[in-house]
C-alpha positions as CSV (number, residue, x, y, z in Angstrom):
1,X,39.0,18.8,48.1
2,X,36.9,21.3,46.0
3,X,34.4,19.6,43.6
4,X,33.2,22.4,41.3
5,X,30.4,21.2,38.4
6,X,29.9,22.5,35.4
7,X,26.6,24.8,34.9
8,X,24.2,24.0,32.5
9,X,25.2,27.4,30.2
10,X,28.7,25.8,29.9
11,X,27.6,21.9,28.4
12,X,28.0,21.4,24.8
13,X,24.7,21.8,22.7
14,X,23.0,18.5,21.8
15,X,22.5,19.0,18.4
16,X,19.0,17.1,16.7
17,X,20.2,14.0,14.4
18,X,20.0,14.4,11.3
19,X,17.1,11.8,9.8
20,X,16.5,11.7,6.0
21,X,13.1,11.5,5.7
22,X,13.1,10.7,2.3
23,X,15.6,8.7,1.5
24,X,13.7,5.9,4.5
25,X,9.9,7.3,4.0
26,X,9.4,3.6,2.5
27,X,10.4,1.8,6.3
28,X,8.3,5.1,7.8
29,X,4.7,4.0,5.6
30,X,5.3,0.8,6.5
31,X,6.1,0.4,10.1
32,X,3.6,3.5,10.6
33,X,1.4,1.6,8.7
34,X,1.4,-1.4,11.1
35,X,1.2,1.1,14.5
36,X,-1.7,2.2,12.7
37,X,-3.4,-1.4,13.3
38,X,-2.0,-1.9,16.4
39,X,-4.9,0.9,17.0
40,X,-7.4,-0.6,15.1
41,X,-6.9,-3.1,16.8
42,X,-7.8,-2.4,19.9
43,X,-10.8,0.7,18.4
44,X,-12.2,-0.8,15.7
45,X,-15.4,-3.1,16.1
46,X,-15.0,-6.4,15.4
47,X,-17.7,-7.2,13.1
48,X,-15.3,-5.2,10.3
49,X,-12.3,-5.5,11.8
50,X,-10.5,-8.0,9.3
51,X,-11.4,-6.2,6.2
52,X,-10.4,-2.5,7.4
53,X,-6.7,-4.5,8.5
54,X,-7.0,-6.5,5.7
55,X,-7.1,-3.5,3.3
56,X,-4.6,-1.3,5.9
57,X,-2.0,-3.2,5.3
58,X,-2.2,-3.6,1.5
59,X,-2.4,-0.2,0.8
60,X,0.3,0.7,2.9
61,X,2.6,-1.8,0.7
62,X,1.3,-0.1,-2.0
63,X,2.4,3.5,-0.9
64,X,6.0,2.0,0.2
65,X,6.4,0.3,-3.2
66,X,5.4,3.1,-5.3
67,X,7.5,5.4,-3.4
68,X,10.4,2.7,-3.2
69,X,10.6,2.6,-6.9
70,X,11.1,7.5,-6.5
71,X,14.2,6.6,-3.5
72,X,15.2,4.3,-6.6
73,X,15.6,6.1,-9.6
74,X,17.0,9.2,-7.4
75,X,19.8,7.6,-5.9
76,X,22.8,9.3,-7.1
77,X,26.5,7.4,-8.3
78,X,28.9,7.7,-5.4
79,X,32.1,6.4,-5.9
80,X,32.9,5.1,-9.9
81,X,35.1,3.1,-9.5
82,X,32.3,0.7,-7.0
83,X,29.7,1.4,-9.4
84,X,27.8,2.4,-6.1
85,X,24.8,4.2,-5.7
86,X,23.2,5.9,-3.0
87,X,24.0,7.0,0.8
88,X,24.5,6.4,4.3
89,X,21.2,7.8,6.0
90,X,19.9,7.8,9.3
91,X,23.1,9.4,11.5
92,X,24.8,6.7,10.0
93,X,23.2,3.6,10.8
94,X,21.3,2.9,7.7
95,X,23.0,2.7,3.5
96,X,20.4,3.6,2.0
97,X,21.5,2.1,-1.8
98,X,20.8,0.3,-4.9
99,X,21.0,-3.3,-3.1
100,X,19.3,-2.2,-0.7
101,X,16.2,-0.2,-1.8
102,X,15.7,-3.4,-4.5
103,X,15.8,-5.4,-1.8
104,X,12.8,-2.9,-0.7
105,X,11.1,-3.6,-3.8
106,X,11.2,-7.1,-3.4
107,X,10.0,-7.5,-0.3
108,X,7.2,-5.3,-0.3
109,X,6.1,-7.3,-3.9
110,X,6.1,-10.2,-1.8
111,X,4.9,-8.6,1.5
112,X,1.8,-7.3,-1.2
113,X,1.3,-11.1,-2.0
114,X,1.6,-12.9,1.1
115,X,-0.9,-10.7,2.7
116,X,-2.7,-11.4,-0.1
117,X,-2.8,-15.2,1.1
118,X,-3.5,-14.0,4.6
119,X,-6.8,-12.0,3.6
120,X,-8.4,-15.5,1.8
121,X,-11.1,-16.5,3.5
122,X,-13.3,-18.8,1.5
123,X,-11.9,-22.1,1.6
124,X,-12.2,-22.4,6.2
125,X,-15.8,-21.5,5.0
126,X,-15.9,-17.6,5.7
127,X,-12.7,-17.4,7.6
128,X,-9.4,-16.8,7.9
129,X,-6.8,-19.3,7.9
130,X,-5.7,-18.4,10.9
131,X,-7.1,-18.8,14.9
132,X,-9.4,-16.8,16.0
133,X,-8.3,-17.0,19.9
134,X,-4.5,-18.0,19.9
135,X,-4.5,-18.0,24.3
136,X,-7.8,-20.3,23.9
137,X,-6.4,-24.0,24.4
138,X,-6.5,-26.1,21.2
139,X,-9.6,-28.4,21.7
140,X,-11.0,-26.3,24.9
141,X,-14.3,-25.2,24.9
142,X,-13.1,-21.5,25.0
143,X,-11.8,-22.0,21.1
144,X,-14.7,-24.0,20.9
145,X,-16.6,-21.1,21.7
146,X,-14.2,-18.5,19.7
147,X,-15.5,-20.5,16.3
148,X,-19.1,-21.0,17.2
149,X,-18.8,-16.5,17.4
150,X,-16.8,-16.9,14.4
151,X,-14.0,-15.0,16.0
152,X,-10.9,-13.9,13.7
153,X,-6.9,-13.2,14.3
154,X,-7.4,-9.6,12.8
155,X,-3.7,-9.3,14.9
156,X,-2.0,-10.9,12.2
157,X,-1.9,-7.8,9.4
158,X,0.2,-5.7,11.7
159,X,2.1,-8.1,13.3
160,X,3.8,-9.4,9.2
161,X,3.9,-5.7,8.6
162,X,5.9,-5.1,11.2
163,X,8.4,-8.2,10.3
164,X,8.4,-6.3,7.2
165,X,9.4,-3.3,8.9
166,X,12.1,-6.1,10.6
167,X,13.0,-6.8,7.1
168,X,13.6,-3.9,4.7
169,X,16.1,-2.9,7.8
170,X,17.9,-6.0,8.2
171,X,18.5,-5.2,4.6
172,X,19.7,-1.5,4.7
173,X,21.7,-1.6,8.0
174,X,25.1,0.3,8.0
175,X,26.1,-0.8,11.8
176,X,25.8,-4.1,13.3
177,X,23.7,-2.9,16.5
178,X,21.3,-1.5,14.4
179,X,21.0,-5.1,11.9
180,X,20.6,-7.0,15.3
181,X,17.6,-4.8,16.2
182,X,16.4,-4.9,12.9
183,X,16.8,-9.0,13.5
184,X,14.6,-8.7,16.2
185,X,12.2,-6.7,15.1
186,X,12.4,-9.4,12.0
187,X,12.3,-12.4,13.7
188,X,10.1,-12.0,16.7
189,X,7.0,-11.7,15.4
190,X,7.1,-13.7,13.0
191,X,7.7,-16.4,16.2
192,X,4.1,-15.5,16.7
193,X,3.0,-15.9,13.4
194,X,4.0,-19.5,13.6
195,X,1.9,-20.8,16.0
196,X,-2.1,-19.3,14.9
197,X,-2.9,-21.7,12.7
198,X,-6.8,-22.3,12.8
199,X,-6.5,-26.4,12.5
200,X,-4.1,-28.7,13.5
201,X,-3.4,-25.7,16.1
202,X,-0.2,-28.2,18.3
203,X,1.8,-28.7,15.6
204,X,1.3,-24.7,14.6
205,X,2.4,-24.6,18.2
206,X,4.9,-27.0,18.4
207,X,6.8,-25.0,14.9
208,X,6.8,-21.6,16.8
209,X,8.7,-22.9,20.1
210,X,11.4,-24.7,18.1
211,X,11.6,-21.7,15.9
212,X,11.7,-19.6,19.0
213,X,14.1,-21.2,20.6
214,X,16.8,-21.9,18.2
215,X,16.3,-18.4,16.5
216,X,16.8,-16.7,20.0
217,X,20.1,-19.2,20.7
218,X,21.2,-18.2,17.0
219,X,20.7,-14.7,17.5
220,X,22.7,-14.6,20.7
221,X,25.2,-16.4,18.7
222,X,25.2,-13.0,16.3
223,X,25.1,-10.7,19.0
224,X,28.4,-12.5,20.3
225,X,29.7,-11.8,17.3
226,X,28.7,-8.3,17.5
227,X,30.8,-7.8,20.5
228,X,33.6,-9.2,19.7
229,X,33.8,-7.3,16.9
230,X,33.8,-4.3,18.5
231,X,37.1,-5.8,20.4
232,X,38.6,-6.0,17.3
233,X,37.8,-3.0,15.3
234,X,36.5,-0.5,18.0
235,X,33.6,0.4,16.1
236,X,29.4,-1.2,15.1
237,X,29.9,0.2,12.1
238,X,30.5,-1.5,8.4
239,X,33.1,0.8,7.0
240,X,35.6,1.4,10.2
241,X,34.9,-2.5,10.8
242,X,36.5,-2.9,7.2
243,X,39.7,-0.6,7.8
244,X,40.4,-2.4,10.9
245,X,40.3,-5.8,9.0
246,X,42.0,-4.5,6.1
247,X,44.9,-3.2,8.2
248,X,44.7,-5.6,11.0
249,X,44.8,-3.6,13.6
250,X,43.8,-6.4,17.0
251,X,43.7,-9.6,17.1
252,X,43.9,-12.5,14.5
253,X,42.2,-14.6,16.2
254,X,39.2,-12.4,17.8
255,X,39.3,-11.5,14.0
256,X,37.9,-15.0,13.5
257,X,36.1,-15.7,16.4
258,X,33.9,-12.8,15.8
259,X,33.7,-13.7,11.7
260,X,32.3,-17.1,12.9
261,X,29.8,-16.7,15.7
262,X,28.8,-13.6,13.7
263,X,27.5,-16.2,10.1
264,X,26.5,-18.5,12.5
265,X,23.5,-16.1,13.2
266,X,23.4,-15.4,9.3
267,X,23.1,-18.4,8.7
268,X,20.7,-20.0,10.4
269,X,18.3,-17.0,8.1
270,X,19.1,-18.2,5.4
271,X,18.4,-22.3,6.4
272,X,22.4,-23.9,5.4
273,X,23.9,-26.3,6.7
274,X,24.3,-27.1,9.7
275,X,21.7,-24.6,11.1
276,X,18.8,-26.1,8.5
277,X,17.3,-28.3,11.2
278,X,14.2,-25.6,12.2
279,X,13.3,-25.4,8.3
280,X,11.1,-28.3,7.5
281,X,9.9,-28.2,11.5
282,X,8.6,-24.9,10.8
283,X,7.5,-25.2,7.5
284,X,5.4,-27.7,8.3
285,X,3.7,-26.2,11.5
286,X,3.3,-22.6,10.6
287,X,0.5,-21.5,8.6
288,X,0.9,-21.8,5.1
289,X,0.7,-18.4,3.8
290,X,3.0,-17.9,7.4
291,X,5.4,-20.0,5.5
292,X,5.1,-18.1,2.2
293,X,6.1,-15.7,3.6
294,X,9.1,-16.9,5.8
295,X,10.1,-18.7,2.7
296,X,10.8,-15.9,0.7
297,X,10.8,-12.2,2.7
298,X,13.1,-13.8,5.5
299,X,15.6,-15.2,3.0
300,X,16.2,-12.2,0.6
301,X,16.6,-10.3,4.1
302,X,19.2,-12.0,5.4
303,X,20.7,-12.7,2.4
304,X,21.3,-9.1,2.1
305,X,22.7,-9.2,5.3
306,X,24.8,-11.4,4.5
307,X,25.6,-9.5,2.1
308,X,26.5,-6.3,3.0
309,X,28.3,-7.6,6.2
310,X,30.8,-10.3,4.3
311,X,31.4,-8.0,1.5
312,X,31.0,-5.1,3.5
313,X,32.9,-5.2,7.0
314,X,34.6,-8.4,6.0
315,X,35.7,-8.5,2.7
316,X,39.3,-7.8,3.4
317,X,39.6,-11.1,5.3
318,X,37.8,-12.6,2.5
319,X,40.7,-15.7,2.4
320,X,39.9,-16.0,5.5
321,X,36.2,-17.0,5.4
322,X,35.2,-18.0,2.1
323,X,36.8,-22.2,2.5
324,X,34.3,-21.8,5.3
325,X,31.5,-20.8,3.1
326,X,32.2,-22.8,0.2
327,X,32.2,-26.6,2.0
328,X,28.5,-25.1,3.6
329,X,27.4,-24.0,0.0
330,X,28.2,-28.2,-0.9
331,X,27.0,-29.4,2.3
332,X,24.1,-26.8,2.2
333,X,23.3,-28.1,-1.6
334,X,23.9,-32.2,-1.1
335,X,21.9,-32.5,1.6
336,X,19.0,-30.6,0.7
337,X,18.9,-31.9,-2.4
338,X,19.8,-35.7,-1.9
339,X,17.1,-35.6,1.9
340,X,14.0,-33.5,-0.3
341,X,13.7,-37.4,-2.7
342,X,13.0,-38.9,1.0
343,X,10.0,-36.7,2.0
344,X,6.3,-37.4,1.9
345,X,5.1,-34.4,2.6
346,X,5.1,-31.2,0.5
347,X,5.4,-28.7,2.3
348,X,8.7,-30.6,4.0
349,X,10.3,-30.9,0.1
350,X,9.7,-27.5,-0.4
351,X,11.4,-26.9,3.2
352,X,14.9,-29.0,1.8
353,X,13.6,-27.9,-1.4
354,X,14.4,-24.5,-0.1
355,X,17.9,-25.2,2.2
356,X,19.7,-26.9,-1.5
357,X,18.5,-23.2,-3.1
358,X,20.2,-21.4,0.0
359,X,23.1,-23.7,-1.7
360,X,23.2,-22.6,-4.6
361,X,22.4,-18.9,-3.9
362,X,26.0,-19.3,-1.4
363,X,27.8,-19.8,-4.8
364,X,27.4,-16.8,-5.8
365,X,28.0,-15.1,-2.8
366,X,31.7,-17.2,-2.7
367,X,32.5,-15.5,-5.9
368,X,32.3,-12.3,-4.5
369,X,33.2,-11.1,-8.4
370,X,32.0,-7.3,-8.1
371,X,32.8,-6.7,-11.5
372,X,34.6,-3.7,-13.7
373,X,32.9,0.1,-14.3
374,X,32.5,-1.0,-17.8
375,X,31.6,-4.4,-16.7
376,X,28.8,-5.9,-19.1
377,X,29.3,-9.1,-16.7
378,X,27.2,-10.4,-14.0
379,X,27.6,-9.0,-10.2
380,X,27.7,-11.5,-6.9
381,X,25.6,-8.8,-5.7
382,X,23.1,-8.1,-8.6
383,X,22.9,-12.0,-9.5
384,X,21.7,-12.5,-6.0
385,X,19.1,-9.9,-6.1
386,X,17.5,-11.0,-9.5
387,X,17.8,-15.1,-7.7
388,X,15.9,-13.7,-4.5
389,X,13.3,-12.4,-7.1
390,X,12.5,-15.3,-9.1
391,X,12.7,-17.6,-6.0
392,X,10.6,-15.7,-4.0
393,X,7.7,-15.3,-6.7
394,X,7.6,-18.7,-7.3
395,X,7.6,-20.3,-3.8
396,X,4.8,-17.8,-2.9
397,X,3.2,-19.4,-5.6
398,X,4.0,-22.8,-4.6
399,X,2.5,-22.6,-1.0
400,X,-0.8,-20.6,-3.0
401,X,-1.2,-24.3,-4.8
402,X,-0.5,-26.3,-1.0
403,X,-3.3,-24.4,0.6
404,X,-6.3,-25.2,-2.4
405,X,-5.7,-28.5,-1.9
406,X,-7.2,-30.1,0.7
407,X,-9.3,-32.8,3.0
408,X,-12.0,-32.8,5.3
409,X,-9.0,-31.7,7.9
410,X,-7.8,-29.0,6.0
411,X,-5.4,-28.9,3.8
412,X,-3.8,-31.7,2.6
413,X,0.2,-32.3,1.9
414,X,0.8,-35.6,1.6
415,X,2.1,-36.7,-1.6
416,X,-0.1,-39.8,-1.5
417,X,-3.6,-37.2,-1.9
418,X,-1.7,-34.6,-4.6
419,X,-1.8,-38.0,-7.1
420,X,-4.2,-37.4,-10.2
421,X,-3.8,-33.9,-9.0
422,X,-3.7,-32.9,-13.2
423,X,-6.9,-34.8,-13.8
424,X,-8.2,-33.5,-11.3
425,X,-7.6,-30.2,-11.5
426,X,-4.9,-29.0,-15.0
427,X,-4.4,-25.6,-14.2
428,X,-3.7,-25.7,-10.6
429,X,-1.3,-28.9,-11.3
430,X,0.2,-27.1,-14.5
431,X,1.2,-23.6,-11.8
432,X,2.3,-26.2,-9.7
433,X,4.6,-28.2,-11.8
434,X,5.4,-25.3,-14.1
435,X,7.1,-24.1,-9.8
436,X,8.6,-27.0,-9.6
437,X,10.3,-26.4,-12.9
438,X,11.4,-23.2,-12.0
439,X,13.6,-24.4,-8.7
440,X,14.8,-27.4,-11.4
441,X,16.6,-24.7,-13.2
442,X,14.6,-25.7,-16.6
443,X,14.7,-23.4,-19.7
444,X,12.1,-21.2,-19.8
445,X,11.7,-20.8,-16.3
446,X,13.5,-17.7,-14.1
447,X,15.0,-20.7,-12.3
448,X,16.7,-21.7,-15.3
449,X,18.4,-17.9,-15.1
450,X,18.2,-17.0,-11.9
451,X,20.6,-20.2,-11.4
452,X,22.6,-19.2,-14.4
453,X,23.4,-15.7,-13.0
454,X,25.0,-16.8,-9.7
455,X,27.3,-20.5,-11.9
456,X,28.3,-17.2,-14.2
457,X,28.8,-15.1,-10.9
458,X,30.9,-18.0,-9.1
459,X,32.8,-18.6,-12.4
460,X,34.5,-14.8,-12.7
461,X,34.9,-15.9,-9.5
462,X,37.8,-17.5,-10.0
463,X,35.4,-20.8,-8.6
464,X,34.3,-22.3,-12.3
465,X,34.8,-26.1,-9.3
466,X,31.8,-24.7,-7.3
467,X,30.0,-24.1,-10.4
468,X,30.8,-27.9,-12.1
469,X,29.3,-29.5,-8.5
470,X,26.2,-26.8,-8.5
471,X,25.4,-27.9,-11.8
472,X,25.8,-31.8,-10.6
473,X,23.7,-30.5,-7.7
474,X,20.3,-29.0,-9.7
475,X,20.5,-32.1,-12.5
476,X,19.9,-34.3,-8.9
477,X,17.6,-31.7,-7.3
478,X,14.9,-32.3,-10.7
479,X,14.2,-36.5,-9.7
480,X,12.1,-34.3,-7.0
481,X,10.8,-31.9,-8.6
482,X,9.7,-34.1,-11.8
483,X,8.4,-36.7,-9.4
484,X,5.9,-34.5,-8.4
485,X,5.2,-33.9,-11.3
486,X,4.6,-37.2,-12.1
487,X,2.8,-38.3,-9.2
488,X,0.5,-35.5,-10.5
489,X,-0.3,-36.3,-14.5
490,X,0.8,-39.7,-14.3
491,X,-0.3,-41.3,-11.6
492,X,-4.5,-43.0,-10.9
493,X,-5.1,-40.6,-7.5
494,X,-5.8,-42.5,-4.2
495,X,-9.8,-43.2,-4.1
496,X,-11.8,-40.0,-5.0
497,X,-8.5,-38.6,-5.4
498,X,-7.9,-34.8,-4.2
499,X,-10.2,-32.5,-3.8
500,X,-9.7,-28.6,-4.8
501,X,-10.9,-25.8,-3.3
502,X,-12.2,-22.7,-5.5
503,X,-10.3,-19.8,-3.9
504,X,-11.5,-15.8,-3.8
505,X,-10.0,-13.7,-5.9
506,X,-6.9,-12.7,-3.3
507,X,-5.8,-16.7,-4.3
508,X,-6.1,-16.0,-7.9
509,X,-4.6,-12.7,-8.0
510,X,-1.3,-14.1,-6.2
511,X,-1.0,-17.9,-8.5
512,X,-1.3,-15.8,-11.8
513,X,1.6,-12.9,-10.6
514,X,3.6,-16.0,-9.9
515,X,2.8,-17.8,-12.8
516,X,3.3,-14.9,-15.2
517,X,6.3,-13.8,-13.6
518,X,8.1,-16.9,-13.6
519,X,7.1,-17.7,-17.2
520,X,8.2,-13.6,-17.7
521,X,11.5,-13.7,-16.3
522,X,12.7,-17.1,-17.4
523,X,12.1,-15.9,-21.7
524,X,12.7,-12.4,-21.5
525,X,15.3,-11.8,-18.2
526,X,16.6,-8.7,-19.6
527,X,14.6,-5.5,-17.6
528,X,15.1,-6.7,-14.3
529,X,18.6,-8.1,-14.8
530,X,19.2,-4.4,-16.1
531,X,17.4,-3.9,-12.7
532,X,19.9,-5.5,-10.5
533,X,22.9,-4.4,-12.3
534,X,22.3,-1.2,-12.4
535,X,21.4,-1.7,-8.1
536,X,25.6,-1.8,-8.3
537,X,27.9,-2.3,-5.4
538,X,26.7,-1.2,-1.4
539,X,27.7,2.0,0.1
540,X,30.3,2.1,2.5
């Protein structure tokens, strides 16, 4: 037998990929600044490295946000019947559409506010809240040496930027492989950041280990779901999966298994029951600025990914997965609200609060209400975008307050130590009370409008009875929020009462922005609601 080989001239040419650099510039800016931060970490003198890293991160995020505004205003309407704006980019890997670019905007805002908290140095005597050297064992001589020489862990800024890149990619992934890579890029830096607290390092490292182990476990579920989806549809692209699901081209059992496994991975990231067990421990043990970053950014990116996968890829099988998501939404709302009542730690209380809010967001999600071309009614996508914005800003503000209530051991998060805070610092306690009222959904706060939007979308989608349950759970949840307000303003302090640290301008700006946004979005929500509505539907 004679074997012949084709010469190089007989092979077809390999065409270069077509990358829409102008559309993807916000992602490239953050990624480029993150890489530049790694170079700075290697070569810049240690004496001024912290300031340079913080400034670089802030400038990079501002530049990316400005470009995101330009990208959003330049999106073209793709399909008038669905009000979709944008296009598929990067050879089909990413969908640069209205919801995705809107998510970029709020993620960059969350990232900017979080970087200001990361850069706060006044609260720890001129040092940041992160350990000097992560490799030093807690209580060791090397750790004492790092403290003596005032060593700071400046790698936190490029790590956070890499996580932000992963969040932006996760929210706009148009195929499942890209989504999995984005999930890992988002998660791995956060695993590290959770273990870098300057104080209570053992608790911080325990939180990082729990988050890593459970996060890796959920990623395996997600990856296995991707494999089964490919076996069912023969493609990783969401639009191709939608065609296969709509036409029922494969085995029904494989489709159900793929949907369930992918749901596990995504519901873990948003902290929904029964995949919530990591949330209170990680929120409590991680450095508080990192907790704020995760509470706002991870939930926003994960919800956009959940919407994209289930609305675009699995939309044709909604009657298969909606009953399960309805059950998850009810259990998540109820458990988050009830367990929060028994919490004695502020950070754990906020963790269970975030679980309850995941349930409220799922109420808007299960409505799957897309609206009509000329409809002015709130859609599921726009309601969730608005809710994520309000919740994220209020969460960052609440955790900023947590960093300022301190004792000799650093942050004091036990609720008993917060008694009488209103007398000690009325402004700080008033700000925290405002965030609590917003979480409770009290009128004239952004949280009230956020809950109204998701309930409105679910009602329009025919789930009025689920809205009734959501309203009842909201009333139950209001108890533990009001309890904190009563504790701060109407309870006598224990001993000398809480100590309130004086922050630098960085934390002050974060608190001011959070307060103004929480009030402003409750009184004048129209502009942001219109912007979320204008984002339209997902492109396919």
